[in-house]
N, C-alpha and C positions, 0 to 999 in steps of 0.2 A: 752722803757717800753712796756711790753706786755699788750694787752687789751683783751686777751682771757678770756673766762668765765670758771671758775673752776667748773666742774659739781658737785663735792663733796660739795663745798661751797654753790652752788645754792640749792642742795638737803637739806643741813642743814638749810638754810634760809627758805625753803618751809616747812620743818618739824616744825620749830619754829612758823611760821605763822599758820599752821594747828593746832598746839597745843594751841595757843592763841584762835583761833576760837572755838575749842572744849571746852576749859575752860570757855569761855564766854557764852556758852550754858548751863553750869552747875552752874555758880556763877557770882557774880558781878565783874566788872573790879577792883574795889578798893580792893577786897579781894584776887585777884590773885597775886601770887608772881612770881618773875623771876625764883626762884627755881622750882616752880610748872610747869612753862612753859617748863623749861629744862627737868624735870623729864618726863613730858608727851611726849616730843619730843625724849626722850632717848639720850639727849646730855648734856654736861657739861656746867657750867656757862661761862667758857672761850670762848666756841663756841658762846654762846649767845652774849657776848660783842664783839666778832669779827665782828658781823653783825649788832648789834643794840646797842643803847645807853640807851634805856628805854622800858617799856611796850608800851608807846605811839608810839615809833618809829616802833614797830611791827605793830601796827594798821595802821600807815601811809604807811608802806610797803604793807599791804593788800589792802588798798585803791588805792595805786599806781598801783598795779597789775590789779585791776578792771578797772581803767581808761585806762591802756595800752591795756587791752583786748577790751574795748569799742572803743578806738581809732583805733586799728587794724581792727576791724569789719567795722566801718564806712568808713575807708580809702579804703578798698577793695570793698565795696559796692557802693562807689561813690554817697552817698546821697546828695541831695540838701538841702538848708536852710529850706525849707518848710517841709521836711521829718524828719529833725533832732529831733524835739520834740517827735514825735511818737517813734522813735528809742530810744531816751533817756528814756522815761517812760517805754517802753517795757523792756529795759535792766534792769533798777532798780527794776522793778516789780519782776524779777527773783531773785533779791538779797534782797527782802523785809525782810527776817528774820535777815540778817546782819544789815540792816538799823534800824530795831527795837531794836536790841541789842545796837547799838550806841546811839539811843535816850534814851533808858532805863538807860544807864550808863552816861548820859550827855556828850557824846563824839561826837555827830553829827557835832559839829563845825569843827572837823578835816576834814570832807568832804569838807566844804566850803573853808578851808585853801588851799586845793589842787585844787579846781575848777579854781581859777584865773590862776594858772600855766598851767593847762590843756587847758583852753580856749585860752591861748596864743599859745600853741602848735597846737591847732586845728583851729587857725585863718583862714587859707586858705581853710578849709573845711566848716566852719560855714557861712562865708560870711556876708555881711552887705550892707545896702542900701546907705550908705553915706561914703564919704571920711573923714578921721579924719585929723585935722590940724597938729597934732604931736603925738608922742608916748605917752606922758602923757595923752592926751585926750583918746587914745585907752585903756590905762591902767584903767582909771576911768570907761570907758564903760564896760570893762571886769569885773571889780569889781562889778559894778551894776548888770550885767547879772549873775555873779556867785551868788551873794546874792539873787537875784530873783529866780533863778533856785533851789538854796538850800532851800529857804523858801517854795516854792511851793512843792518841793519833800517832805520836812519834814511834811508839813500839810497833804499831800496825804497819807503818811505812817501812821501818827497818826490817820487819819480817817479810816484806814484799807483798803486803796486802793479801796474805794467804786466806784469811777469813773473809767472807763476803761482807758487804756493808750491812746486810740483814743480821748476820751473826754478831758483828760489832755493836749494832744497835741494841740487840737483846742483852748482851753483856753489860753495856753501859746502863741500860734501864735497871738491870739487876743490881749493879754496883751502887747506883744512886738511889736504889730502892724506890723507884717511881712506879 
């Protein structure tokens, strides 16, 4: 079986994601239809369903792309655990508008759902002070970290990012006792 990426399929997927982002800037999530997404992307519904199962799956794909971008950046830069919170808040500050759209449409939980997965992927980069007894204990720790990071990020975005990414990073390091 071939694992090559079809550039036309990837382009269509990107167009659908871009169309969803554009529509979210114009109207609420609940009022957006799949037909509107397809029309804005210039694609047919069949193409939509070739890539996605729902409007929510488009948002998850957008979030995944953001996490992948973040992961590639930190992997290349080789940041240590003490630098990660600053990189984290600096990254999400650039995407403040998108995060506000998620919050306004009660969709911010989608971000948390993806956090646990990405924290596992980034395990070797994030680091920890202690050894875990087993994989279950590690999973609970990731879940706690995901929830904490998600809640802090949401509160910061709702407050209008009054604090700087540096201030948020310091608080986060203090909270997690790193």
